[in-house]
N, CA, C and O atoms as CSV, one atom per row, in Angstrom:
chain,resi,resn,atom,element,x,y,z
A,1,UNK,N,N,74.602,123.198,113.218
A,1,UNK,CA,C,74.383,123.881,112.947
A,1,UNK,C,C,72.932,123.109,111.796
A,1,UNK,O,O,72.232,123.875,111.135
A,2,UNK,N,N,72.722,121.663,111.752
A,2,UNK,CA,C,72.506,120.930,111.624
A,2,UNK,C,C,71.826,120.798,113.136
A,2,UNK,O,O,70.987,121.641,113.451
A,3,UNK,N,N,72.060,120.108,113.751
A,3,UNK,CA,C,71.655,119.720,115.429
A,3,UNK,C,C,70.797,120.379,115.790
A,3,UNK,O,O,69.714,120.028,116.257
A,4,UNK,N,N,71.354,121.792,115.538
A,4,UNK,CA,C,70.545,122.846,116.061
A,4,UNK,C,C,68.953,122.733,115.181
A,4,UNK,O,O,67.875,122.614,115.763
A,5,UNK,N,N,69.050,122.772,114.339
A,5,UNK,CA,C,67.944,122.714,113.919
A,5,UNK,C,C,67.182,121.621,113.809
A,5,UNK,O,O,66.050,121.637,113.326
A,6,UNK,N,N,67.896,120.370,114.358
A,6,UNK,CA,C,66.899,119.382,115.087
A,6,UNK,C,C,66.697,119.441,115.710
A,6,UNK,O,O,66.227,118.328,115.943
A,7,UNK,N,N,66.574,120.107,116.701
A,7,UNK,CA,C,66.218,120.432,118.528
A,7,UNK,C,C,67.457,120.010,119.074
A,7,UNK,O,O,67.261,120.005,120.289
A,8,UNK,N,N,68.670,119.640,118.844
A,8,UNK,CA,C,69.365,118.870,119.705
A,8,UNK,C,C,70.695,120.384,120.110
A,8,UNK,O,O,70.844,121.456,119.523
A,9,UNK,N,N,71.317,119.892,121.138
A,9,UNK,CA,C,72.507,121.160,121.376
A,9,UNK,C,C,73.573,120.261,121.583
A,9,UNK,O,O,73.776,119.403,122.441
A,10,UNK,N,N,74.323,120.724,120.421
A,10,UNK,CA,C,75.642,121.096,119.588
A,10,UNK,C,C,77.069,121.356,121.349
A,10,UNK,O,O,77.268,122.392,121.984
A,11,UNK,N,N,77.685,120.019,121.547
A,11,UNK,CA,C,79.175,120.835,122.615
A,11,UNK,C,C,80.084,118.794,122.540
A,11,UNK,O,O,79.969,117.603,122.248
A,12,UNK,N,N,80.942,119.949,123.108
A,12,UNK,CA,C,82.166,119.152,122.865
A,12,UNK,C,C,82.297,117.703,121.698
A,12,UNK,O,O,82.567,116.507,121.591
A,13,UNK,N,N,81.799,119.126,120.899
A,13,UNK,CA,C,81.802,118.102,118.752
A,13,UNK,C,C,80.847,116.646,118.759
A,13,UNK,O,O,81.258,115.688,118.104
A,14,UNK,N,N,79.911,116.571,119.322
A,14,UNK,CA,C,78.795,115.651,119.596
A,14,UNK,C,C,77.357,116.678,119.970
A,14,UNK,O,O,77.276,117.467,120.910
A,15,UNK,N,N,76.225,116.366,118.856
A,15,UNK,CA,C,75.420,116.656,119.192
A,15,UNK,C,C,74.121,116.006,120.507
A,15,UNK,O,O,73.279,115.110,120.562
A,16,UNK,N,N,74.283,116.351,120.786
A,16,UNK,CA,C,72.521,115.249,122.327
A,16,UNK,C,C,71.036,116.125,121.745
A,16,UNK,O,O,70.851,117.186,121.148
A,17,UNK,N,N,70.365,115.297,122.156
A,17,UNK,CA,C,68.894,115.189,121.956
A,17,UNK,C,C,68.259,114.882,123.456
A,17,UNK,O,O,68.648,113.996,124.218
A,18,UNK,N,N,67.351,115.683,123.659
A,18,UNK,CA,C,66.878,115.125,125.077
A,18,UNK,C,C,66.045,113.917,124.949
A,18,UNK,O,O,66.724,113.364,124.084
A,19,UNK,N,N,65.175,113.182,125.147
A,19,UNK,CA,C,63.690,112.959,125.373
A,19,UNK,C,C,63.365,112.369,126.373
A,19,UNK,O,O,63.999,111.591,127.086
A,20,UNK,N,N,61.930,112.902,126.451
A,20,UNK,CA,C,61.560,113.114,127.933
A,20,UNK,C,C,60.195,112.187,128.200
A,20,UNK,O,O,59.361,112.162,127.294
A,21,UNK,N,N,60.032,111.685,129.002
A,21,UNK,CA,C,58.319,110.140,129.391
A,21,UNK,C,C,57.035,110.616,128.767
A,21,UNK,O,O,56.460,111.058,129.762
A,22,UNK,N,N,56.568,110.726,128.187
A,22,UNK,CA,C,54.816,110.641,128.023
A,22,UNK,C,C,54.459,109.747,128.599
A,22,UNK,O,O,53.835,110.151,129.580
A,23,UNK,N,N,54.481,109.050,128.572
A,23,UNK,CA,C,53.519,108.056,128.913
A,23,UNK,C,C,54.430,106.724,129.561
A,23,UNK,O,O,55.487,106.333,129.065
A,24,UNK,N,N,53.638,106.007,131.025
A,24,UNK,CA,C,54.594,105.259,131.627
A,24,UNK,C,C,53.819,103.800,131.656
A,24,UNK,O,O,53.267,103.797,132.756
A,25,UNK,N,N,53.533,102.661,131.042
A,25,UNK,CA,C,52.627,101.395,131.004
A,25,UNK,C,C,52.852,100.490,131.545
A,25,UNK,O,O,53.968,100.098,131.204
A,26,UNK,N,N,52.308,99.719,132.420
A,26,UNK,CA,C,52.993,97.838,132.052
A,26,UNK,C,C,52.010,96.959,132.331
A,26,UNK,O,O,51.156,97.383,133.109
A,27,UNK,N,N,51.878,95.878,131.933
A,27,UNK,CA,C,50.517,94.608,132.064
A,27,UNK,C,C,51.140,94.087,133.078
A,27,UNK,O,O,52.297,93.915,133.461
A,28,UNK,N,N,49.634,93.793,133.553
A,28,UNK,CA,C,49.671,92.413,135.174
A,28,UNK,C,C,49.155,91.219,134.294
A,28,UNK,O,O,48.333,90.994,133.406
A,29,UNK,N,N,49.874,90.738,134.865
A,29,UNK,CA,C,49.791,89.299,134.751
A,29,UNK,C,C,48.987,88.583,136.279
A,29,UNK,O,O,49.555,88.371,137.350
A,30,UNK,N,N,47.649,88.342,135.970
A,30,UNK,CA,C,46.421,88.163,137.046
A,30,UNK,C,C,46.885,86.296,137.786
A,30,UNK,O,O,47.339,85.702,136.808
A,31,UNK,N,N,46.904,85.627,138.637
A,31,UNK,CA,C,47.083,84.770,139.079
A,31,UNK,C,C,45.859,84.137,140.231
A,31,UNK,O,O,45.859,84.298,141.452
A,32,UNK,N,N,44.807,83.347,139.353
A,32,UNK,CA,C,43.391,82.611,139.828
A,32,UNK,C,C,43.876,81.704,141.073
A,32,UNK,O,O,45.020,81.321,140.827
A,33,UNK,N,N,43.503,81.306,142.100
A,33,UNK,CA,C,43.521,80.178,142.879
A,33,UNK,C,C,43.076,78.441,141.940
A,33,UNK,O,O,42.352,78.324,140.951
A,34,UNK,N,N,43.700,77.500,142.584
A,34,UNK,CA,C,43.460,76.275,141.975
A,34,UNK,C,C,43.562,76.558,140.067
A,34,UNK,O,O,44.500,77.201,139.597
A,35,UNK,N,N,42.548,76.014,139.256
A,35,UNK,CA,C,42.407,75.741,138.177
A,35,UNK,C,C,41.353,77.562,137.168
A,35,UNK,O,O,41.850,78.191,136.234
A,36,UNK,N,N,40.325,77.788,137.653
A,36,UNK,CA,C,39.657,78.969,137.545
A,36,UNK,C,C,40.146,79.582,136.706
A,36,UNK,O,O,41.362,79.415,136.612
A,37,UNK,N,N,39.633,80.358,135.914
A,37,UNK,CA,C,39.653,81.134,135.051
A,37,UNK,C,C,38.981,82.705,135.239
A,37,UNK,O,O,37.918,82.865,135.838
A,38,UNK,N,N,39.606,83.614,134.755
A,38,UNK,CA,C,39.162,84.833,135.137
A,38,UNK,C,C,37.741,85.130,135.357
A,38,UNK,O,O,37.169,85.754,136.251
A,39,UNK,N,N,37.360,84.574,134.403
A,39,UNK,CA,C,35.977,84.700,134.502
A,39,UNK,C,C,34.643,84.045,135.730
A,39,UNK,O,O,33.495,84.323,136.077
A,40,UNK,N,N,35.531,83.216,135.981
A,40,UNK,CA,C,35.019,82.208,137.208
A,40,UNK,C,C,35.487,82.249,138.326
A,40,UNK,O,O,34.943,81.349,138.966
A,41,UNK,N,N,36.408,82.946,139.128
A,41,UNK,CA,C,37.673,83.653,140.184
A,41,UNK,C,C,36.316,84.674,140.490
A,41,UNK,O,O,35.554,85.296,139.749
A,42,UNK,N,N,36.403,84.544,141.645
A,42,UNK,CA,C,36.270,85.834,141.983
A,42,UNK,C,C,36.760,87.023,142.952
A,42,UNK,O,O,36.111,87.840,143.605
A,43,UNK,N,N,38.247,86.804,142.794
A,43,UNK,CA,C,39.683,87.495,143.161
A,43,UNK,C,C,40.782,86.929,142.397
A,43,UNK,O,O,40.778,85.741,142.076
A,44,UNK,N,N,41.487,87.524,142.167
A,44,UNK,CA,C,42.981,87.021,142.319
A,44,UNK,C,C,44.227,86.605,143.476
A,44,UNK,O,O,44.270,87.204,144.551
A,45,UNK,N,N,44.902,85.871,143.244
A,45,UNK,CA,C,45.551,84.908,144.639
A,45,UNK,C,C,47.439,86.126,144.231
A,45,UNK,O,O,48.129,86.812,144.985
A,46,UNK,N,N,47.525,85.884,143.099
A,46,UNK,CA,C,48.700,87.094,143.010
A,46,UNK,C,C,48.705,87.934,141.738
A,46,UNK,O,O,47.796,87.921,140.907
A,47,UNK,N,N,49.653,88.560,141.677
A,47,UNK,CA,C,49.330,89.630,140.160
A,47,UNK,C,C,51.429,90.223,139.972
A,47,UNK,O,O,52.207,90.760,140.761
A,48,UNK,N,N,51.539,89.824,138.797
A,48,UNK,CA,C,52.928,90.297,138.641
A,48,UNK,C,C,52.824,90.719,137.413
A,48,UNK,O,O,52.078,90.395,136.489
A,49,UNK,N,N,54.037,91.819,137.563
A,49,UNK,CA,C,54.186,92.812,136.229
A,49,UNK,C,C,55.051,91.867,135.219
A,49,UNK,O,O,55.912,91.134,135.705
A,50,UNK,N,N,54.803,91.887,133.709
A,50,UNK,CA,C,55.534,91.326,133.382
A,50,UNK,C,C,56.039,92.108,132.605
A,50,UNK,O,O,57.215,91.821,132.829
A,51,UNK,N,N,56.099,93.203,131.545
A,51,UNK,CA,C,56.209,93.845,130.201
A,51,UNK,C,C,55.521,95.280,130.343
A,51,UNK,O,O,54.749,95.596,131.249
A,52,UNK,N,N,55.898,96.012,129.391
A,52,UNK,CA,C,55.695,96.839,129.257
A,52,UNK,C,C,54.435,96.721,127.759
A,52,UNK,O,O,54.269,95.788,126.973
A,53,UNK,N,N,53.549,98.437,127.859
A,53,UNK,CA,C,52.294,98.236,126.633
A,53,UNK,C,C,53.307,98.947,125.953
A,53,UNK,O,O,53.714,99.565,126.938
A,54,UNK,N,N,53.997,99.321,125.073
A,54,UNK,CA,C,54.483,99.525,123.521
A,54,UNK,C,C,55.591,98.903,122.919
A,54,UNK,O,O,55.900,97.952,123.637
A,55,UNK,N,N,56.119,98.959,122.229
A,55,UNK,CA,C,56.772,98.668,120.969
A,55,UNK,C,C,57.967,98.259,121.949
A,55,UNK,O,O,58.438,98.929,122.868
A,56,UNK,N,N,58.478,96.491,121.343
A,56,UNK,CA,C,59.278,96.116,122.636
A,56,UNK,C,C,59.868,95.501,123.171
A,56,UNK,O,O,60.980,94.989,123.040
A,57,UNK,N,N,58.378,95.519,124.526
A,57,UNK,CA,C,57.481,95.612,125.502
A,57,UNK,C,C,57.979,96.711,126.332
A,57,UNK,O,O,57.973,96.605,127.558
A,58,UNK,N,N,58.605,98.234,125.468
A,58,UNK,CA,C,58.732,99.261,126.734
A,58,UNK,C,C,58.291,99.654,127.552
A,58,UNK,O,O,57.534,100.510,127.095
A,59,UNK,N,N,58.201,99.649,128.590
A,59,UNK,CA,C,57.565,100.452,129.975
A,59,UNK,C,C,57.309,102.008,129.563
A,59,UNK,O,O,56.592,102.647,130.333
A,60,UNK,N,N,57.675,102.476,128.760
A,60,UNK,CA,C,58.088,104.060,128.512
A,60,UNK,C,C,58.068,104.140,127.383
A,60,UNK,O,O,58.500,103.357,126.538
A,61,UNK,N,N,57.231,105.724,127.207
A,61,UNK,CA,C,56.709,105.863,126.049
A,61,UNK,C,C,57.313,107.123,125.840
A,61,UNK,O,O,56.639,108.037,126.316
A,62,UNK,N,N,58.812,107.630,125.045
A,62,UNK,CA,C,59.439,109.105,124.990
A,62,UNK,C,C,58.581,109.636,123.918
A,62,UNK,O,O,57.783,109.130,123.130
A,63,UNK,N,N,59.100,111.073,124.199
A,63,UNK,CA,C,59.270,111.926,122.890
A,63,UNK,C,C,60.432,112.842,123.238
A,63,UNK,O,O,60.993,113.032,124.317
A,64,UNK,N,N,60.694,113.486,121.734
A,64,UNK,CA,C,62.147,114.150,122.008
A,64,UNK,C,C,61.407,115.622,122.365
A,64,UNK,O,O,60.304,116.008,121.977
A,65,UNK,N,N,62.595,116.473,123.429
A,65,UNK,CA,C,62.324,117.522,123.749
A,65,UNK,C,C,62.391,118.212,123.092
A,65,UNK,O,O,62.817,117.643,122.087
A,66,UNK,N,N,62.182,119.766,122.772
A,66,UNK,CA,C,62.469,120.835,122.135
A,66,UNK,C,C,62.917,121.775,122.256
A,66,UNK,O,O,63.465,122.381,121.336
A,67,UNK,N,N,62.837,122.119,123.240
A,67,UNK,CA,C,63.231,123.366,124.379
A,67,UNK,C,C,64.688,122.790,124.119
A,67,UNK,O,O,64.493,123.162,122.962
A,68,UNK,N,N,65.921,122.255,124.086
A,68,UNK,CA,C,66.902,122.761,124.946
A,68,UNK,C,C,67.145,123.706,123.938
A,68,UNK,O,O,66.569,123.975,122.884
A,69,UNK,N,N,68.401,124.263,124.666
A,69,UNK,CA,C,68.727,125.427,124.092
A,69,UNK,C,C,69.904,125.621,124.481
A,69,UNK,O,O,69.876,125.584,125.712
A,70,UNK,N,N,71.627,125.934,123.868
A,70,UNK,CA,C,72.443,126.078,123.875
A,70,UNK,C,C,73.373,127.202,125.397
A,70,UNK,O,O,74.431,127.356,126.007
A,71,UNK,N,N,72.536,127.487,125.318
A,71,UNK,CA,C,72.668,128.664,127.136
A,71,UNK,C,C,72.978,128.590,128.422
A,71,UNK,O,O,73.513,129.342,129.236
A,72,UNK,N,N,72.432,127.295,128.432
A,72,UNK,CA,C,73.059,126.528,129.723
A,72,UNK,C,C,71.851,127.250,130.853
A,72,UNK,O,O,72.152,127.716,131.953
A,73,UNK,N,N,71.153,127.228,130.566
A,73,UNK,CA,C,69.921,127.141,131.842
A,73,UNK,C,C,68.901,126.297,131.325
A,73,UNK,O,O,68.345,126.005,130.266
A,74,UNK,N,N,68.900,125.955,132.894
A,74,UNK,CA,C,68.044,125.136,133.739
A,74,UNK,C,C,66.799,124.860,133.390
A,74,UNK,O,O,65.972,125.769,133.464
A,75,UNK,N,N,66.447,123.710,132.990
A,75,UNK,CA,C,65.267,122.970,132.190
A,75,UNK,C,C,64.422,122.294,133.427
A,75,UNK,O,O,64.866,121.684,134.399
A,76,UNK,N,N,63.052,122.601,133.078
A,76,UNK,CA,C,62.591,122.425,134.453
A,76,UNK,C,C,61.283,121.471,133.577
A,76,UNK,O,O,60.583,121.863,132.643
A,77,UNK,N,N,61.277,119.972,134.343
A,77,UNK,CA,C,60.160,119.732,133.239
A,77,UNK,C,C,59.019,118.981,134.630
A,77,UNK,O,O,59.454,118.567,135.704
A,78,UNK,N,N,57.736,118.977,134.268
A,78,UNK,CA,C,56.387,119.417,134.942
A,78,UNK,C,C,56.476,117.377,135.027
A,78,UNK,O,O,56.482,116.790,133.945
A,79,UNK,N,N,56.533,116.571,136.288
A,79,UNK,CA,C,55.880,115.103,135.789
A,79,UNK,C,C,54.767,114.800,136.558
A,79,UNK,O,O,54.626,113.913,137.400
A,80,UNK,N,N,53.803,115.853,136.070
A,80,UNK,CA,C,52.436,115.732,136.729
A,80,UNK,C,C,51.652,115.722,135.595
A,80,UNK,O,O,50.425,115.812,135.579
A,81,UNK,N,N,52.694,115.562,134.246
A,81,UNK,CA,C,51.675,115.416,132.598
A,81,UNK,C,C,51.909,114.442,132.039
A,81,UNK,O,O,51.458,114.183,130.923
A,82,UNK,N,N,52.837,113.528,132.850
A,82,UNK,CA,C,52.813,111.741,132.562
A,82,UNK,C,C,52.293,110.249,133.126
A,82,UNK,O,O,52.693,109.397,133.919
A,83,UNK,N,N,50.817,110.520,131.959
A,83,UNK,CA,C,50.370,109.415,132.305
A,83,UNK,C,C,50.903,107.816,132.805
A,83,UNK,O,O,51.518,107.114,132.002
A,84,UNK,N,N,50.694,107.488,133.762
A,84,UNK,CA,C,50.929,105.737,134.143
A,84,UNK,C,C,49.790,105.320,134.225
A,84,UNK,O,O,48.894,106.006,134.716
A,85,UNK,N,N,49.547,103.761,133.626
A,85,UNK,CA,C,48.591,102.336,133.314
A,85,UNK,C,C,49.451,102.086,133.732
A,85,UNK,O,O,50.660,102.319,133.708
A,86,UNK,N,N,48.492,101.343,134.336
A,86,UNK,CA,C,48.624,99.257,134.799
A,86,UNK,C,C,47.663,99.038,133.736
A,86,UNK,O,O,46.987,99.971,133.301
A,87,UNK,N,N,47.549,97.643,133.216
A,87,UNK,CA,C,46.633,96.588,131.873
A,87,UNK,C,C,47.063,95.556,132.515
A,87,UNK,O,O,48.150,95.386,133.069
A,88,UNK,N,N,45.934,94.692,132.397
A,88,UNK,CA,C,45.788,93.598,132.631
A,88,UNK,C,C,46.609,92.783,131.143
A,88,UNK,O,O,46.421,93.205,130.002
A,89,UNK,N,N,47.276,91.890,131.378
A,89,UNK,CA,C,48.073,91.306,129.769
A,89,UNK,C,C,46.703,90.748,128.873
A,89,UNK,O,O,46.915,90.641,127.666
A,90,UNK,N,N,45.365,90.396,129.338
A,90,UNK,CA,C,44.566,90.002,128.672
A,90,UNK,C,C,43.358,91.196,127.618
A,90,UNK,O,O,42.482,90.964,126.785
A,91,UNK,N,N,44.042,92.737,128.353
A,91,UNK,CA,C,43.550,93.665,127.908
A,91,UNK,C,C,43.623,94.342,126.174
A,91,UNK,O,O,44.459,95.127,125.725
A,92,UNK,N,N,42.381,93.682,125.432
A,92,UNK,CA,C,41.834,94.038,124.149
A,92,UNK,C,C,42.314,94.904,123.970
A,92,UNK,O,O,42.570,94.811,122.770
A,93,UNK,N,N,43.065,96.729,124.628
A,93,UNK,CA,C,44.240,97.589,123.613
A,93,UNK,C,C,45.229,97.277,123.115
A,93,UNK,O,O,45.896,97.762,122.201
A,94,UNK,N,N,45.410,95.828,124.181
A,94,UNK,CA,C,47.497,95.992,123.683
A,94,UNK,C,C,47.566,95.176,122.528
A,94,UNK,O,O,48.441,94.983,121.684
A,95,UNK,N,N,46.027,94.601,122.771
A,95,UNK,CA,C,45.579,93.064,120.890
A,95,UNK,C,C,45.990,94.991,119.411
A,95,UNK,O,O,46.771,95.201,118.483
A,96,UNK,N,N,45.024,95.701,120.029
A,96,UNK,CA,C,45.399,96.981,119.136
A,96,UNK,C,C,46.288,97.770,118.437
A,96,UNK,O,O,46.411,98.096,117.256
A,97,UNK,N,N,47.279,98.147,120.171
A,97,UNK,CA,C,47.901,98.369,120.327
A,97,UNK,C,C,49.362,97.938,119.154
A,97,UNK,O,O,50.290,98.647,118.765
A,98,UNK,N,N,49.024,96.505,118.869
A,98,UNK,CA,C,50.581,95.704,118.644
A,98,UNK,C,C,50.249,95.623,116.469
A,98,UNK,O,O,50.710,95.186,115.415
A,99,UNK,N,N,49.202,96.371,117.037
A,99,UNK,CA,C,48.588,96.604,115.355
A,99,UNK,C,C,49.821,97.120,114.152
A,99,UNK,O,O,49.996,96.693,113.010
A,100,UNK,N,N,50.542,98.165,114.890
A,100,UNK,CA,C,51.652,99.342,114.037
A,100,UNK,C,C,52.490,99.004,115.074
A,100,UNK,O,O,52.096,99.401,116.171
A,101,UNK,N,N,53.525,98.394,115.065
A,101,UNK,CA,C,54.946,98.309,115.720
A,101,UNK,C,C,55.416,100.021,116.328
A,101,UNK,O,O,56.022,100.308,117.361
A,102,UNK,N,N,54.733,101.167,114.978
A,102,UNK,CA,C,55.685,102.365,115.320
A,102,UNK,C,C,54.523,103.581,116.105
A,102,UNK,O,O,54.559,104.786,116.354
A,103,UNK,N,N,53.518,102.431,116.300
A,103,UNK,CA,C,52.281,103.773,116.473
A,103,UNK,C,C,51.568,104.339,116.245
A,103,UNK,O,O,50.573,104.483,116.954
A,104,UNK,N,N,51.847,105.163,114.669
A,104,UNK,CA,C,51.994,105.780,113.745
A,104,UNK,C,C,50.128,105.386,113.362
A,104,UNK,O,O,49.542,106.096,112.544
A,105,UNK,N,N,49.395,104.215,114.060
A,105,UNK,CA,C,48.235,104.127,114.162
A,105,UNK,C,C,46.984,104.280,115.853
A,105,UNK,O,O,46.041,104.910,116.332
A,106,UNK,N,N,47.696,103.457,116.028
A,106,UNK,CA,C,46.777,103.539,117.702
A,106,UNK,C,C,46.102,104.134,117.519
A,106,UNK,O,O,46.028,104.278,116.298
A,107,UNK,N,N,44.934,105.088,118.367
A,107,UNK,CA,C,43.984,105.317,118.622
A,107,UNK,C,C,43.186,105.744,117.009
A,107,UNK,O,O,42.016,105.719,116.629
A,108,UNK,N,N,44.738,106.198,116.233
A,108,UNK,CA,C,43.757,106.774,114.929
A,108,UNK,C,C,42.692,105.188,114.982
A,108,UNK,O,O,41.771,105.290,115.792
A,109,UNK,N,N,42.731,104.302,114.490
A,109,UNK,CA,C,42.640,103.728,113.825
A,109,UNK,C,C,41.012,103.562,114.733
A,109,UNK,O,O,40.002,103.475,114.034
A,110,UNK,N,N,40.906,103.538,115.860
A,110,UNK,CA,C,39.212,104.111,116.534
A,110,UNK,C,C,38.203,105.050,116.042
A,110,UNK,O,O,36.981,105.127,115.911
A,111,UNK,N,N,39.547,105.912,115.771
A,111,UNK,CA,C,39.012,107.739,115.384
A,111,UNK,C,C,38.227,107.149,113.711
A,111,UNK,O,O,37.032,107.397,113.549
A,112,UNK,N,N,38.941,106.459,112.684
A,112,UNK,CA,C,38.778,106.363,110.926
A,112,UNK,C,C,37.798,105.175,111.206
A,112,UNK,O,O,37.093,104.955,110.221
A,113,UNK,N,N,37.461,104.049,112.647
A,113,UNK,CA,C,36.280,102.982,112.655
A,113,UNK,C,C,35.096,103.845,112.406
A,113,UNK,O,O,34.641,103.944,111.266
A,114,UNK,N,N,34.351,104.745,113.850
A,114,UNK,CA,C,33.880,105.285,114.090
A,114,UNK,C,C,33.606,106.030,113.007
A,114,UNK,O,O,32.454,105.923,112.587
A,115,UNK,N,N,34.830,107.252,112.037
A,115,UNK,CA,C,34.446,107.940,110.865
A,115,UNK,C,C,33.738,107.009,110.369
A,115,UNK,O,O,32.899,107.757,109.867
A,116,UNK,N,N,33.304,105.758,110.034
A,116,UNK,CA,C,32.850,105.439,108.876
A,116,UNK,C,C,31.557,104.646,109.816
A,116,UNK,O,O,30.547,105.346,109.743
A,117,UNK,N,N,31.433,103.970,110.273
A,117,UNK,CA,C,30.811,104.377,111.180
A,117,UNK,C,C,29.565,105.041,111.249
A,117,UNK,O,O,28.521,104.479,110.922
A,118,UNK,N,N,29.641,106.828,111.875
A,118,UNK,CA,C,29.297,107.156,111.113
A,118,UNK,C,C,28.541,108.042,109.243
A,118,UNK,O,O,27.452,108.559,108.989
A,119,UNK,N,N,29.273,107.904,108.739
A,119,UNK,CA,C,29.276,107.595,107.355
A,119,UNK,C,C,27.998,106.728,107.034
A,119,UNK,O,O,27.024,107.006,106.334
A,120,UNK,N,N,28.311,105.548,107.787
A,120,UNK,CA,C,27.206,104.455,107.159
A,120,UNK,C,C,26.080,104.838,107.932
A,120,UNK,O,O,25.053,104.664,107.275
A,121,UNK,N,N,25.779,105.467,109.508
A,121,UNK,CA,C,24.652,106.176,109.988
A,121,UNK,C,C,23.803,106.507,109.170
A,121,UNK,O,O,22.738,105.941,108.922
A,122,UNK,N,N,24.500,108.002,108.443
A,122,UNK,CA,C,23.937,108.753,107.827
A,122,UNK,C,C,23.621,108.690,106.681
A,122,UNK,O,O,22.569,109.210,106.310
A,123,UNK,N,N,24.852,107.717,105.398
A,123,UNK,CA,C,23.486,107.041,104.163
A,123,UNK,C,C,22.474,106.250,104.543
A,123,UNK,O,O,21.593,105.958,103.734
A,124,UNK,N,N,22.453,105.719,106.038
A,124,UNK,CA,C,20.929,104.309,106.216
A,124,UNK,C,C,20.007,105.201,106.860
A,124,UNK,O,O,19.171,104.733,107.634
A,125,UNK,N,N,20.046,106.017,106.707
A,125,UNK,CA,C,18.939,107.222,107.864
A,125,UNK,C,C,18.105,107.952,106.024
A,125,UNK,O,O,16.902,108.099,105.813
A,126,UNK,N,N,19.638,108.353,104.713
A,126,UNK,CA,C,19.365,109.150,104.139
A,126,UNK,C,C,18.382,108.135,102.135
A,126,UNK,O,O,17.772,108.273,101.075
A,127,UNK,N,N,19.144,107.132,103.260
A,127,UNK,CA,C,18.359,105.719,102.160
A,127,UNK,C,C,16.786,105.454,103.004
A,127,UNK,O,O,15.781,105.846,102.412
A,128,UNK,N,N,16.625,104.785,104.387
A,128,UNK,CA,C,15.870,105.305,104.974
A,128,UNK,C,C,14.531,106.399,104.640
A,128,UNK,O,O,13.542,105.864,104.139
A,129,UNK,N,N,14.486,107.494,104.828
A,129,UNK,CA,C,14.521,108.393,104.326
A,129,UNK,C,C,13.744,108.087,102.599
A,129,UNK,O,O,12.529,107.921,102.499
A,130,UNK,N,N,14.459,108.064,101.659
A,130,UNK,CA,C,14.024,107.661,100.546
A,130,UNK,C,C,13.131,106.843,100.743
A,130,UNK,O,O,12.042,107.007,100.192
A,131,UNK,N,N,13.278,106.160,101.268
A,131,UNK,CA,C,12.696,104.468,100.584
A,131,UNK,C,C,10.705,104.978,101.173
A,131,UNK,O,O,9.809,104.754,100.359
A,132,UNK,N,N,10.356,105.596,102.528
A,132,UNK,CA,C,9.206,105.890,103.167
A,132,UNK,C,C,8.872,107.140,102.441
A,132,UNK,O,O,7.654,107.305,102.381
A,133,UNK,N,N,9.709,108.256,101.758
A,133,UNK,CA,C,9.228,108.908,100.688
A,133,UNK,C,C,8.421,108.089,100.064
A,133,UNK,O,O,7.264,108.047,100.482
A,134,UNK,N,N,8.824,107.174,98.842
A,134,UNK,CA,C,8.140,106.696,97.814
A,134,UNK,C,C,7.343,105.621,98.697
A,134,UNK,O,O,6.280,105.224,98.219
A,135,UNK,N,N,7.779,105.073,100.027
A,135,UNK,CA,C,6.226,104.684,100.630
A,135,UNK,C,C,5.329,105.662,100.002
A,135,UNK,O,O,4.745,105.695,98.919
A,136,UNK,N,N,5.422,106.709,101.350
A,136,UNK,CA,C,3.564,107.951,101.171
A,136,UNK,C,C,4.190,108.257,100.790
A,136,UNK,O,O,5.199,108.694,101.343
A,137,UNK,N,N,3.850,108.193,98.858
A,137,UNK,CA,C,3.665,108.794,97.773
A,137,UNK,C,C,2.817,107.687,97.210
A,137,UNK,O,O,1.805,107.915,96.548
A,138,UNK,N,N,3.389,106.122,97.577
A,138,UNK,CA,C,2.654,105.094,96.448
A,138,UNK,C,C,1.162,105.327,97.723
A,138,UNK,O,O,0.044,105.272,97.210
A,139,UNK,N,N,1.223,105.537,99.074
A,139,UNK,CA,C,-0.031,105.572,99.620
A,139,UNK,C,C,-0.937,106.290,99.079
A,139,UNK,O,O,-2.092,105.888,98.935
A,140,UNK,N,N,-0.529,107.434,98.715
A,140,UNK,CA,C,-1.302,108.383,98.755
A,140,UNK,C,C,-1.604,108.972,97.150
A,140,UNK,O,O,-2.103,110.000,96.692
A,141,UNK,N,N,-0.980,107.659,96.550
A,141,UNK,CA,C,-1.263,107.329,94.553
A,141,UNK,C,C,-2.627,106.361,95.063
A,141,UNK,O,O,-3.723,106.457,94.512
A,142,UNK,N,N,-2.433,105.712,95.857
A,142,UNK,CA,C,-3.614,104.294,96.454
A,142,UNK,C,C,-4.912,104.749,96.140
A,142,UNK,O,O,-5.891,104.051,96.404
């Protein structure tokens, strides 16, 4: 009973869980002619795939599939929903993704940064309005 409540299927005295791929990402290291840097070179001469973009250098991100049932009905997966990414090893996204290995921060870091910037902008508009009102009142009194 505990197995099915956790989304698994209990068969032959074992609890089975199914994980499906949700994203595939690999990093690519580019090679440039001679001693040129990426900024100086006009073209890359070689590209080698090194590791994945996810914790533990995994190229695949999984999620637990919750549609398993023990009635032995076939399960169909739609692979068109899997995003595939190829990123440069110099991509800043990889640095931000490595902040929290469990990826509980991930893009929410950018969300909270944008909320902070929006709040600061609203406060600055309010402050500017108050300063302008005081300035107008001083002009009218003079």
